[in-house]
C-alpha positions as CSV (number, residue, x, y, z in Angstrom):
1,X,-30.6,31.0,12.4
2,X,-33.3,29.3,14.4
3,X,-30.8,27.3,16.7
4,X,-28.9,30.5,17.4
5,X,-32.1,32.3,18.4
6,X,-33.0,29.4,20.7
7,X,-29.7,29.5,22.5
8,X,-29.9,33.3,22.9
9,X,-33.4,32.8,24.3
10,X,-32.2,30.3,26.8
11,X,-29.2,32.4,27.8
12,X,-31.5,35.5,28.3
13,X,-33.9,33.4,30.4
14,X,-31.0,32.2,32.7
15,X,-29.9,35.8,33.2
16,X,-33.4,37.0,34.0
17,X,-34.0,34.3,36.6
18,X,-30.4,34.7,37.9
19,X,-29.9,31.0,37.8
20,X,-33.0,30.2,39.9
21,X,-34.9,27.3,38.5
22,X,-37.7,25.1,39.8
23,X,-37.1,22.2,37.3
24,X,-34.6,19.4,37.3
25,X,-33.7,17.5,34.1
26,X,-32.7,14.0,34.9
27,X,-31.0,11.9,32.2
28,X,-29.6,8.4,32.6
29,X,-25.8,9.0,32.9
30,X,-24.8,5.9,30.9
31,X,-26.7,4.4,28.0
32,X,-25.8,1.4,25.8
33,X,-27.0,0.9,22.3
34,X,-26.7,-2.1,20.0
35,X,-25.6,-1.8,16.4
36,X,-28.6,-1.9,13.9
37,X,-31.2,-1.5,16.7
38,X,-33.1,1.4,18.2
39,X,-31.5,3.2,21.2
40,X,-33.3,5.2,23.9
41,X,-31.6,8.1,25.7
42,X,-33.8,8.4,28.8
43,X,-34.4,11.9,30.1
44,X,-37.3,13.4,32.1
45,X,-38.2,16.8,33.6
46,X,-39.0,16.9,37.3
47,X,-40.6,19.9,39.0
48,X,-42.8,20.6,42.1
49,X,-44.5,23.5,40.4
50,X,-48.1,23.1,39.3
51,X,-49.0,22.9,35.6
52,X,-45.5,23.1,34.1
53,X,-45.2,23.8,30.4
54,X,-42.2,23.1,28.2
55,X,-41.2,26.0,25.9
56,X,-37.9,24.7,24.4
57,X,-36.1,21.3,24.1
58,X,-32.8,20.8,22.4
59,X,-30.7,17.6,22.0
60,X,-27.0,18.0,20.9
61,X,-24.2,15.5,20.4
62,X,-20.7,16.5,21.4
63,X,-18.6,17.2,18.2
64,X,-21.7,17.8,16.0
65,X,-22.5,21.4,15.4
66,X,-26.2,21.1,14.3
67,X,-28.7,20.0,17.0
68,X,-30.2,16.6,16.6
69,X,-33.7,17.7,17.8
70,X,-35.2,21.1,18.5
71,X,-38.6,21.9,19.9
72,X,-39.4,25.7,19.8
73,X,-42.7,27.6,19.6
74,X,-44.8,24.4,19.2
75,X,-42.7,23.0,16.3
76,X,-40.2,20.2,16.3
77,X,-37.2,20.1,14.0
78,X,-35.3,16.8,13.6
79,X,-32.3,15.4,11.9
80,X,-32.9,12.0,10.1
81,X,-32.8,9.1,12.4
82,X,-33.7,11.0,15.6
83,X,-37.1,11.7,17.3
84,X,-38.8,12.0,20.7
85,X,-39.3,8.6,22.3
86,X,-43.0,9.2,22.4
87,X,-44.5,9.9,19.0
88,X,-47.4,12.0,20.3
89,X,-45.2,14.2,22.5
90,X,-46.4,17.7,23.4
91,X,-45.3,20.6,25.6
92,X,-47.1,19.2,28.6
93,X,-45.2,15.9,28.4
94,X,-42.2,15.8,30.8
95,X,-40.6,12.8,29.1
96,X,-38.1,14.4,26.7
97,X,-36.2,11.1,26.0
98,X,-34.4,10.9,22.6
99,X,-34.8,7.9,20.3
100,X,-32.0,6.9,17.9
101,X,-33.1,4.7,15.0
102,X,-30.7,2.2,13.4
103,X,-27.8,2.8,15.8
104,X,-24.2,2.7,14.5
105,X,-20.8,3.1,16.1
106,X,-20.8,6.7,14.8
107,X,-23.6,7.4,17.3
108,X,-21.3,6.7,20.2
109,X,-20.5,9.8,22.3
110,X,-21.9,12.4,24.8
111,X,-25.4,13.8,24.4
112,X,-26.8,16.9,26.2
113,X,-30.4,17.8,26.7
114,X,-31.4,21.4,27.4
115,X,-35.0,22.1,28.6
116,X,-36.7,25.4,29.2
117,X,-40.1,25.6,30.9
118,X,-42.4,28.4,32.2
119,X,-40.8,27.8,35.7
120,X,-37.2,27.5,34.9
121,X,-34.6,25.8,32.7
122,X,-32.0,23.0,33.2
123,X,-29.7,20.6,31.2
124,X,-28.3,17.2,31.7
125,X,-26.0,14.9,29.8
126,X,-25.7,11.1,29.0
127,X,-22.9,9.0,27.5
128,X,-23.8,6.5,24.8
129,X,-21.8,3.4,24.3
130,X,-22.5,1.3,21.2
131,X,-21.8,-2.5,20.9
132,X,-22.0,-5.1,18.2
133,X,-21.7,-8.8,18.7
134,X,-18.9,-10.6,16.8
135,X,-19.7,-13.4,14.3
136,X,-19.0,-17.0,14.9
137,X,-15.2,-17.6,14.4
138,X,-14.2,-19.6,11.4
139,X,-11.0,-21.6,11.4
140,X,-9.1,-22.6,8.2
141,X,-5.9,-24.6,8.0
142,X,-2.9,-25.0,5.7
143,X,-2.7,-27.8,4.7
144,X,-6.4,-28.7,4.8
145,X,-5.7,-31.6,7.1
146,X,-3.0,-31.4,9.8
147,X,-1.5,-34.5,11.5
148,X,0.0,-34.5,14.9
149,X,3.7,-33.8,15.1
150,X,3.7,-32.0,11.7
151,X,3.8,-28.4,10.7
152,X,0.7,-26.4,9.8
153,X,-1.0,-23.0,10.1
154,X,-4.4,-22.3,11.6
155,X,-6.2,-19.0,10.6
156,X,-9.2,-17.8,12.6
157,X,-11.5,-14.9,11.6
158,X,-14.5,-13.1,13.1
159,X,-16.2,-9.9,11.9
160,X,-18.9,-7.2,12.4
161,X,-18.1,-6.6,16.1
162,X,-17.7,-3.4,18.1
163,X,-15.8,-2.2,20.0
164,X,-12.5,-3.8,19.2
165,X,-12.3,-7.4,20.6
166,X,-9.7,-10.1,20.7
167,X,-9.2,-13.6,19.3
168,X,-7.6,-16.1,21.7
169,X,-6.3,-19.7,21.2
170,X,-6.6,-22.7,23.5
171,X,-5.4,-26.3,23.2
172,X,-7.2,-29.5,24.2
173,X,-6.0,-29.0,27.8
174,X,-7.4,-25.5,27.8
175,X,-3.9,-24.0,27.9
176,X,-3.7,-20.6,26.1
177,X,-1.5,-20.1,23.0
178,X,-2.6,-16.5,22.1
179,X,0.9,-15.2,22.6
180,X,2.2,-17.5,19.9
181,X,-0.4,-16.2,17.4
182,X,-0.3,-13.1,15.2
183,X,-3.5,-11.0,15.3
184,X,-4.7,-8.4,12.8
185,X,-7.4,-5.8,13.3
186,X,-9.2,-4.0,10.4
187,X,-11.9,-1.3,10.8
188,X,-14.5,-1.4,8.1
189,X,-16.4,1.5,6.5
190,X,-19.4,0.8,8.8
191,X,-17.1,1.4,11.8
192,X,-17.3,-2.3,12.8
193,X,-14.1,-4.5,13.3
194,X,-12.8,-7.5,11.4
195,X,-10.4,-9.7,13.5
196,X,-8.0,-12.4,12.2
197,X,-5.4,-14.4,14.0
198,X,-2.8,-16.9,12.6
199,X,-1.4,-19.7,14.8
200,X,1.6,-21.6,13.5
201,X,1.9,-25.2,14.6
202,X,5.4,-26.6,15.1
203,X,6.5,-30.2,14.2
204,X,6.2,-31.2,17.9
205,X,2.6,-30.0,18.2
206,X,0.9,-33.0,19.8
207,X,-2.5,-31.7,20.9
208,X,-5.7,-33.2,19.4
209,X,-7.5,-29.9,18.9
210,X,-7.2,-26.2,19.0
211,X,-10.0,-23.7,19.9
212,X,-10.3,-20.1,18.7
213,X,-12.6,-17.9,20.8
214,X,-13.7,-14.3,20.2
215,X,-13.9,-12.0,23.2
216,X,-15.5,-8.6,23.3
217,X,-14.0,-5.4,24.6
218,X,-15.3,-6.1,28.1
219,X,-13.4,-9.4,28.2
220,X,-16.5,-11.6,27.8
221,X,-16.4,-14.6,25.5
222,X,-19.0,-14.5,22.7
223,X,-18.4,-17.4,20.4
224,X,-15.8,-20.1,19.7
225,X,-14.8,-22.7,17.0
226,X,-12.7,-25.9,17.3
227,X,-10.2,-27.4,14.8
228,X,-9.4,-31.2,15.1
229,X,-5.9,-32.5,14.6
230,X,-5.6,-36.0,13.0
231,X,-3.6,-38.9,14.3
232,X,-1.2,-40.7,11.9
233,X,-3.5,-43.7,11.9
234,X,-6.6,-41.6,11.1
235,X,-4.7,-40.0,8.2
236,X,-3.6,-43.4,6.8
237,X,-7.2,-44.7,7.1
238,X,-8.5,-41.6,5.5
239,X,-6.0,-41.9,2.6
240,X,-6.8,-45.6,2.2
241,X,-10.5,-45.0,2.2
242,X,-9.9,-42.3,-0.4
243,X,-8.0,-44.7,-2.6
244,X,-10.7,-47.4,-2.3
245,X,-13.3,-44.8,-3.1
246,X,-11.4,-43.7,-6.2
247,X,-10.9,-47.3,-7.3
248,X,-14.6,-48.1,-6.8
249,X,-15.5,-45.1,-8.9
250,X,-13.4,-46.6,-11.8
251,X,-14.4,-50.2,-11.4
252,X,-18.1,-49.7,-11.0
253,X,-18.7,-48.4,-14.6
254,X,-16.5,-51.2,-16.0
255,X,-18.6,-53.8,-14.3
256,X,-21.8,-52.4,-15.7
257,X,-20.3,-52.2,-19.2
258,X,-19.0,-55.8,-19.0
259,X,-22.4,-57.0,-17.8
260,X,-24.1,-55.3,-20.8
261,X,-21.7,-56.8,-23.3
262,X,-22.0,-60.3,-21.7
263,X,-25.8,-60.0,-21.9
264,X,-25.7,-59.0,-25.5
265,X,-23.5,-61.9,-26.5
266,X,-25.7,-64.4,-24.6
267,X,-28.8,-63.0,-26.4
268,X,-27.0,-63.3,-29.8
269,X,-26.0,-66.9,-29.1
270,X,-29.6,-67.9,-28.1
271,X,-31.0,-66.2,-31.2
272,X,-28.5,-68.0,-33.4
273,X,-29.3,-71.4,-31.8
274,X,-33.0,-70.9,-32.2
275,X,-32.6,-69.8,-35.9
276,X,-30.7,-73.1,-36.6
277,X,-33.4,-75.1,-34.9
278,X,-36.1,-73.4,-37.0
279,X,-34.3,-74.1,-40.2
280,X,-34.0,-77.8,-39.4
281,X,-37.7,-78.0,-38.5
282,X,-38.6,-76.3,-41.8
283,X,-36.6,-78.8,-44.0
284,X,-37.9,-81.9,-42.1
285,X,-41.2,-82.4,-44.0
286,X,-39.5,-82.2,-47.4
287,X,-37.0,-84.9,-46.3
288,X,-39.8,-87.1,-44.9
289,X,-41.8,-86.8,-48.2
290,X,-38.9,-88.2,-50.2
291,X,-37.9,-91.1,-47.9
292,X,-38.3,-94.5,-49.6
293,X,-39.2,-93.0,-53.0
294,X,-36.7,-93.3,-55.8
295,X,-36.9,-90.4,-58.2
296,X,-35.6,-89.9,-61.6
297,X,-33.1,-87.4,-60.2
298,X,-31.7,-90.2,-57.9
299,X,-31.7,-92.8,-60.7
300,X,-30.0,-90.7,-63.3
301,X,-26.7,-89.5,-61.9
302,X,-25.0,-86.4,-63.0
303,X,-23.5,-86.7,-66.4
304,X,-26.0,-89.3,-67.8
305,X,-27.7,-88.6,-71.1
306,X,-30.9,-86.6,-71.3
307,X,-32.8,-89.3,-73.1
308,X,-32.3,-91.7,-70.2
309,X,-33.8,-89.0,-67.9
310,X,-36.7,-88.6,-70.2
311,X,-37.4,-92.4,-70.4
312,X,-37.4,-92.5,-66.6
313,X,-39.9,-89.7,-66.3
314,X,-42.2,-91.3,-68.9
315,X,-42.2,-94.5,-67.0
316,X,-43.2,-92.7,-63.7
317,X,-46.1,-91.1,-65.4
């Protein structure tokens, strides 16, 4: 009921003063806001009268029934996301600008400010335009690498921009190929736009690179990305290098394993040789102690009688 009472009060004031007013509400006719940022709708009250006092302020957006801001009888009523530009605003402050927090495309439109003072009333309107910068374009290809004079498809995408923009294609000589591309536009839930464009390359496409650029609604270029086209020689070298790289990945482990096996065999051979030398050294003293000495064992050959062996032993003793 409060907004209705305010409007009736303003209407009655106009009738009483018969349209005569000593105030002038001056709002900036065109305003621009950036998505996700704060936006200021500038509006001030001008008067030649001494000691003016503001009694009523209302801010409304075209198409929205409920006022965004209402000042009446010393109290301010606000919708979420809106406020006076000056936090400590009072009825002696002639700056009645509106602040929009976290601006979105839905905030775009016509706003009207109505002001009533002790010396008259007046209104003024401003048009808000919202913009959002498009992301850096990304270019993908099918196949992943495209060679000159072969078929292929380039797909360019850019998102989170507003208002609706355009993706345009250029070759290495800066000749435009946009007419040969197929563009799609999708509006997201946030009101921002997602752009995609598909450029099909024919077998006789001989340019070394293609550039995808994103332009805003005003025709200004915001960002661009370039895709390089390979020569046949580059492709061959690349494939050859890829083959060598694959071969090296296989050969390297085999070389390491072979080296380990060879090292183990060499260590085993050295160990065996040293063991044999140690055995020979250990038997040498025994052999030296028996050189030149005839024993009963040597005198009595295998198969001789035991008594002969006994006689030999008795004689040695």
